[in-house]
C-alpha positions, -999 to +999 in steps of 0.1 A: -003-001+004+013+037-011+022+063+013-004+088+014+007+121-001+005+151+023-006+187+022+032+197+020+035+173-007+002+183-032+022+221-027+054+213-037+036+187-067+015+216-078+045+241-079+059+220-102+035+219-124+030+250-126+070+257-137+066+232-162+039+241-174+056+279-178+089+265-191+065+246-220+049+278-229+086+298-240+097+264-252+068+243-278+079+258-302+121+252-304+131+224-318+163+200-304+195+220-305+228+200-298+240+220-265+273+220-242+263+239-212+297+259-188+299+288-157+320+296-132+307+295-105+315+255-109+294+223-115+274+214-088+260+255-087+214+248-080+216+271-112+236+252-139+217+222-124+182+231-139+187+248-166+212+211-172+173+193-169+152+220-178+172+220-212+165+179-210+133+178-205+126+201-239+139+181-261+172+193-267+208+172-264+233+190-231+263+181-226+277+197-194+315+208-194+319+229-158+347+241-138+356+221-107+358+249-083+350+287-082+363+306-115+340+338-111+365+368-129+379+351-147+372+369-179+388+342-208+418+331-197+424+295-211+448+270-195+462+239-203+442+201-186+457+164-185+437+139-179+465+120-159+468+160-135+449+149-106+431+176-085+445+195-049+409+202-029+372+183-032+349+200-055+330+230-042+299+213-032+322+182-015+310+159-043+342+153-051+375+146-039+412+155-041+433+135-062+406+133-090+410+135-119+415+168-131+382+159-156+361+139-149+321+127-147+299+148-119+281+119-110+252+133-108+241+131-143+252+116-177+269+135-199+284+160-171+318+164-169+334+187-137+372+202-151+396+215-131+400+243-151+389+281-162+344+283-177+371+295-210+385+260-209+356+244-199+335+255-231+369+245-247+364+207-238+334+205-236+332+216-273+360+201-289+357+162-266+334+157-259+310+168-284+337+156-312+330+124-288+295+120-286+284+146-318+310+143-342+305+179-346+299+212-326+274+220-306+248+246-318+248+268-288+269+266-262+255+284-229+277+304-205+261+307-168+238+310-150+260+326-133+253+340-098+254+380-093+251+399-123+277+407-150+262+442-162+290+470-172+325+473-169+323+434-151+310+423-188+350+420-201+360+402-160+336+381-156+344+345-161+310+342-178+307+360-200+344+351-210+335+315-212+308+332-241+332+352-259+359+319-260+335+294-276+325+331-304+359+336-320+357+300-323+327+298-346+304+291-321+272+305-313+274+312-272+253+335-244+261+339-206+235+339-189+231+356-155+211+362-130+208+380-092+194+344-073+210+315-064+190+303-043+166+264-047+136+285-048+142+302-080+167+280-099+133+265-119+121+303-130+159+315-145+161+280-163+125+293-180+137+329-186+165+311-201+149+287-223+124+319-234+156+333-248+163+301-262+132+302-283+137+338-292+170+330-307+160+293-328+149+292-362+153+254-382+169+239-347+202+266-353+205+296-337+193+329-357+221+353-345+242+374-370+271+348-375+298+364-345+269+379-325+260+363-292+242+378-261+249+386-222+218+378-205+208+393-171+179+381-149+174+408-119+165+394-081+132+367-085+102+364-074+103+320-067+055+333-064+057+346-097+055+331-134+090+337-156+062+344-183+053+374-161+087+393-167+092+413-193+129+416-219+149+445-227+173+442-261+198+467-246+237+473-253+266+465-230+281+494-209+271+519-186+246+548-193+220+557-215+199+532-234+228+506-210+221+472-201+224+487-160+203+515-173+179+495-179+185+469-151+179+494-128+146+493-131+144+468-117+119+438-132+139+443-160+156+407-183+182+431-203+195+411-235+228+427-245+242+419-285+280+410-278+314+391-299+342+381-293+365+409-296+365+447-285+365+463-317+356+496-314+333+510-340+350+529-364+330+559-364+344+564-327+374+546-338+384+572-364+386+596-335+408+574-319+429+573-352+429+612-355+442+623-326+469+597-329+475+595-369+517+613-359+525+580-339+512+558-370+534+586-398+562+600-399+550+621-428+520+642-409+547+666-393+518+695-405+528+730-398+486+737-398+469+710-382+431+706-406+403+681-402+411+653-436+382+630-422+341+632-416+321+611-402+282+604-394+268+569-390+227+571-394+198+544-405+195+551-444+152+541-450+134+533-477+129+561-501+133+594-497+150+582-458+182+587-471+215+598-456+231+632-460+266+651-454+281+677-467+316+691-468+334+715-475+369+714-503+384+754-501+417+771-498+427+776-542+441+740-556+415+710-564+415+678-537+419+641-542+382+628-518+384+594-503+345+590-498+333+559-484+296+546-475+300+516-448+273+490-449+281+453-435+315+462-434+301+471-402+288+441-388+323+423-380+325+460-357+292+446-344+265+469-360+237+451-361+209+457-387+239+470-411+225+486-446+227+454-470+237+476-499+243+507-501+245+534-532+262+569-529+257+599-543+280+631-548+259+670-554+278+700-566+267+732-549+248+733-585+228+705-565+243+687-603+252+644-598+288+646-602+300+610-588+276+581-586+285+546-567+270+514-559+294+480-553+333+493-549+351+465-567+327+457-591+356+480-611+388+469-609+412+493-615+386+516-592+396+492-568+427+496-566+426+532-559+398+529-532+420+503-520+449+525-519+436+553-505+422+540-478+452+529-464+469+551-467+444+576-444+448+544-419+404+543-427+398+503-415+399+479-448+377+461-467+371+425-483+365+425-518+332+420-531+319+435-507+286+461-511+297+492-505+298+519-521+324+545-526+345+568-552+377+584-554+377+618-569+395+653-572+368+682-567+375+718-571+370+746-546+334+745-536+305+732-515+294+691-521+270+667-509+271+628-503+236+609-503+237+573-496+201+556-504+195+518-502+201+498-534+172+480-544+154+503-519+171+481-486+177+497-450+197+498-421+232+513-407+252+531-426+287+551-419+293+576-441+328+585-443+347+614-466+383+615-461+414+643-475+435+621-490+466+651-497+472+649-460+507+658-466 
């Protein structure tokens, strides 16, 4: 005869059912993926174990490859591991004793492994060793977290959680970092369900649909164990501080911030140009200019359909002609983490009388002109383009006067574009 189920047990069962239903609403449309799960808090933490269970329940194939002990603040540091070396101390929760192999099964569940190393090292081991052995392929996604404690703003580059995701993005593997304010048993399942909602949003046909090289930094606020995962709102933000940043949005409370990240800390081109202008003499001994002058103007903005064009003006002063390089960067901005870049910019140059004097669609279609444009860009320190892209440029010699640059989207395309105007006569 079975023992009677106490009232407390009924409440616990009901709560678990509600959590499963809440998670199910978010995951019902997701196709099964192959996922490697890591963190920087150690394999025994409640958050990572709850997410492992939730991912498996949602139908995904999951390998857990997480650090042996807490590795917070280790950024993207990589270290070597050897299956012949031994651990010097027990694991964080005491499940694995001192003297155990430096890598091995956690004994908690199948497809779970610990690594006596950094989060980035554990992630690499999971992808290059465990995933290759199990699937003979890289995973569809690496999830780093959920971390105990948020990773926002200036903390982000130092985070082991984010560092593991950055390492994977640099290896061409889709990755997201997830950090939560909570680390207790009462909220671990809710945090897992919120993470599943993010996964559903970026999945398409069993693959991650983010742009190549772009991942996410997800931060979850303090969770109320009586609230459902669906009751929290999501805000798309930027890593950093100040207005529009994840730190600013997160401070509003009850908000899950989702910020794009990439595998480098490269400055966007418009800010890089300003830095270059400041340091130009450092890179060219021929720039001892007795009379300082402005040699470059850059403007980034959104190009819409029809007449929603981007416009920039400049003046050629003096009594002699100047050779000017005008570039319209579209998809070239994607490598700097700019989302929604204009796929096919078209540049037009007008004089004071509004006469069209130069145009270009695809800069490298004419091999001779492309060679000259590339050489001019290198001369003034502009970031290089790849031949065959649909970015647009003109290299023209202009008489003194007022000129206007107009950027449109060829084929009525829309998106973010960068106008750059360079004085090639920099000596």
